[in-house]
Steps between C-alpha positions, in 0.01 A plus 500: 500500500131473389382520145561843347200699394669638190537144355125443508365336811267212508201717572577720196515186292164385614348839417666511156359147425160612605512820285622291205203264540268813528389390844294752677504696164885542563419739770717502822345611835689448831439621842676583823254393771620576855311430814480844691613343820853640532755717307675349204845370504767452239366162409177676392728734301604215285139391433405865420786532259426168331125550467511862385801420295326221306204718428735771370702261283194345332292820463262374764365633827575427855226539766561608863247288699476504881388136602319640807317196635590513867391830684663374807850584372443755228549886541460800274863589611627188326300576179656865480851372562472223224382749256786726586745227478394382153501865362845560666629194310388676178192312407146627428186291503298781337131433531554139595464519883287228628383344838390144562236645726346662204409155387336378828158493346612304205698260713193433712292436192760257369508323839133445481540367143761248627272386781209457262717280283575289796861592529500689822349442843471679833694318769468520878834335589714690755848619390652214704271236342574640145875443563429152627278419201741645250750217534870538438751493206509128524140406600177611334246723673144398582174653403329734735156374623348813347642423158182336390274780614238559250532797252181666638636490860853627385331800327283576790800483742736699265220781480468495883884524524479814266213646708688479825289220665800310637798595717855516367645166418169311524515395142727504192408465129729221357561391148408143443800356316689202625605418861727230362689736264881484542492878489376612835389837345232291315356323804177704519660846558307767674336772267321726752525555870293713746687799628327800645744775431479845333660497157694811392292512171175314564442605851262276690319377188647146541552269797632226269820527303635290217831314551808623309539181296139546362508874457847532337443286179154621452616869521762419234216348281264807559791722379585285199848447632693279251806411688469483881869500613559398858772358722581125545318437819174539306594213264306246715208747487471496128248213487271692724559817297387321191207323677361827626527676158342198322216462753426875484380490131701814423606489143861633564762231596812654637808293509685476826881491463738463801848631536759500770454755777778739600716392795793713621757401762499692827129591424156381582215501242194453724250768555399318816846502635555866393188602682636335803811709475278808490265408772782405744664832410819335404494741211364839480217397258438357156715762346802443723792526268622144614166340394485337158169667430496721194425800729802407712754470232357821342557688818838346516587654170456224245383602161221356291755454208719284706219275622381467134846417399539240790162331389633482152831343599372229725251403211208253530542139587300190579689401803568672832841641579652769713660814358791667667409836658828633353352482161219741602760732651710476178195607274443800735867612498499484115196718488606754775854517357345665181261742674630581866690814562844468661523668827731512810383397842728409794339241718765479775671836500861587593578877499790600277653850536696622189747722689640698195145566351361865567296509819195665364529391139222296325543367150242331282625184345337362180376135492324284247158397608529174316785402268280234338265785372643839416152643457462492873746789509729610778470659837718707734619375847636743759849436626659658817787470745327242714345182343373157610626175344415147603686377812580188304687714255771573751745276678787613722692175449379362167586156360660460163286581194287736709439800265279729712628774731779439758790715645709620223287366223332694235144419361258656261180663626231426233438814290729705721868490574794280606562493879780365709461401862732702729375442849252287708307646791382266771276514800738521799294267720387233245772524248231499225586699180273800496656708226753472215708791366606510133642740254365550149654548155345804354612393143288169528151673481243267358694198623788488256836668414710575193822350658395140430526376857286203588268494804317162549272590778181699458262599779159659496438794736263776596576851624445510876343852507264416207401149561189407679406206734240241397384161617604216280352147519709205401294188407599147462315165468212453735597137540838347585455169312447447121181294580321661791330244737672206334702417808252543782161516320438844619593779263518747791801314638698611203453875549824684476591729784671758293267547207477873577768736611436863545788754465436839635840657494556496117580826310369565151576752222267804506322414174325197665312720750215572255496156356146379425338189654556197282803669325796256459875575522824319503704599802849456370665166611203444737226366293159630364261685730161653461309761700241330718151572390330476847743655759669777299401857555580803288866599555548181712517199286546157640694265277460117452784292355345336200791276426882491541765555247619142515343285226537133594280387200736669254801340662340171493428541125854621442656198688276252319592665162876474607459136597328426176784661304749298681311189430451584131875559471579187672281289247651695209863402642392124539369504146822647367706241672275227367559624141880538537 
């Protein structure tokens, strides 16, 4: 388990030390800086919760800034989705919405300043030559022939780059740092490249665009960010981050702090790979409920409270690790258990005829909407002579300890009556059971009697003439292995063939017919489901299974606690023996 947020993680300790030393006038400014080149995933949710959470805890501000430096991959669609995701998670950036592209003029001026100071040059090496000159992790790079170009010539070429005098890829502006540095990021990294593409905000004003590693730290500095929190893969980029800020002459000096990114088993956390799933139509889109995108898990029925709880539980650590997907599901169950209405839906229906119940009679049975919250009230469910139960709730020749319905066996119908199986009707050709006949005890209304007899089995049900048919989608992991692509090197080889099952024959209680898109329910014994926000129509909802009832994480925790108790008792026993 990673460090717990509630104990004060290492980032909070850094911030508290800075506040105590009156650094940055004891102000705290963080930022969440996505590149608008894809939809956010749950790994970004951890970063959102962390950055906005730090600002809230220390009475600071958190900026939402789009690091939009690559018009080839960026779209307005992604910006809209990112803003929607952050708001859905419960965070508000207020007036602090920024774009790196707003700083393009400033960035160009700083690049000119760095050239004038002799710390940048225009390079004509091809991409292949740059890779060759760069060296390796064990051997130093070598200087480009253009590295000693005069300041005047560099200024002239850079201006011509800006004016569009050269074709794409002809030149790069590179920092002049150290081609022998053990850190490859410091071996004269690129600062600007020529790219003739229309930008979503600046249009065709620019045909050169600054590189991310140059733009990102300076954007932080322009915004007076105090603590630039990022994931561990940027640790080797920190010297370049500091170099860019120092060379810029900007007074603000943000502090970059790295933390472990979120990894979850059976899941991929790469926008590039997620985009591949979308483009190859392996999933229906970025918001496919099997996707780990925030829009995908929102459509599946996850709640913002459960995601924030998950982010809090996994905490913030300095080293990478993998979190069990079961913990995420556990957080969701705990939240939905408190707020989801309990309803009845039969996914695999078997007709039951209650032969001694009046033919045309309909009764309304009272049911709690949620026993965890009395304020949610009660509802009425119609009951009639013919009902549906789950096929798995009946066995003609049951094994021992089978407590559901079987010939001669009595069970409880949830919120209704005790019924006893009297007959089984089969298809004469196939021998398949098509109908079960029962009798009911009129004195057991509500699912209990005064005579004290015990009935172990309870089944949910729906009235056959009042129920309605709806499509239900059962989702499971998109990947079969815990670490996709580990075995073959291609994550697509690990795709599960059964990640989506659509059930069309299910029967639901009538109250669900007018359920609103996005509304969540607990289908008794079957799991938590929500109304799909894309494919549902008024009066014709489509339900996505959000998560099953089985809580493997809670079981693991119980087993661990039980093992620890046995261990503690064993130690106490050994101690007593030693003292006797």
